[in-house]
C-alpha positions, 0 to 999 in steps of 0.5 A: 708173739703169734702164739701169744695173740692168738691165745689172748684173742682167738683171732687169726686175723690179729695174728696176721696183724702181727706180721703187718705190725712188724713190716713198716719199722723193719723196713724203715730201721733196715734203711736207717740202720744202713746209714747208722752202721756207716757213721757209728762204731758198729760194735757199740751200736750192736751192743746197744741194739742187743741190749734193747732186744733183750729188754724187750723180751723182758717186757714181754715177759713182764707183760705177759704176767701182767696180762698184756694188752694187745696194743701192749703186744704190738707196740713191744713187736713193732719195736723189737722189729725196728731194732732188727732193722737196726741190728742186721746192716751193723752186723752184716757190715762188721763182717769184712773188718773181721776176716780175710779178704780170702775168707769173706765168701765163708764167713757170709755164707756162715752168717746167712747159715746161722741166720736162716738155722736160727729163724728155724730152731728159734721158733721150734724151741720157742714152741717147745718152751711154750708146750712144756713150760708156758709163754714166759719161758720162751721170752725168758729164753730170748732175754738170755740169748739176747744177754748171750749175745751182748756178751759175745760181742764184747771181745770184738774190736771197735768198729769205727765209721771211715773218716767223715762218715755222719748220719744224715737224711742225705745219706740215708736217701743215698743209701736206699738208692 
């Protein structure tokens, strides 16, 4: 997205705006995401969020083919950031239910290693794809990766919330505290 914004506008300032546009939805949805992860089946929440994230990548590719406006790009990146904010708490909170207590530290370390690796490898791969095949290839690869993530979640067991947990403003405020 930063590359597309730069190519479209030739403005480094607007490339910086991309980061700012991501910040508020990421922060807001991270707080709400924690409450949602406590109130809903975490696996189902991840399936919905991963589907929407993959569709966001498809929307980027389609809008790019049609000469996306800067407003459309910024709206999509804000949506994607908000979805990331929902995804992280649900994904992280599933780990203790998937591994034994003695494996918890290793599981969190592996999760963090994979996340950090993806943050490095993803942009590098996107740059190579863009250089070789154009920006659409990067967006479609992201959509395919989102679909693969969705499929990888299907075999996981349901992750229902504890009894009595529900989504509420009070629960969100408590989580923020």
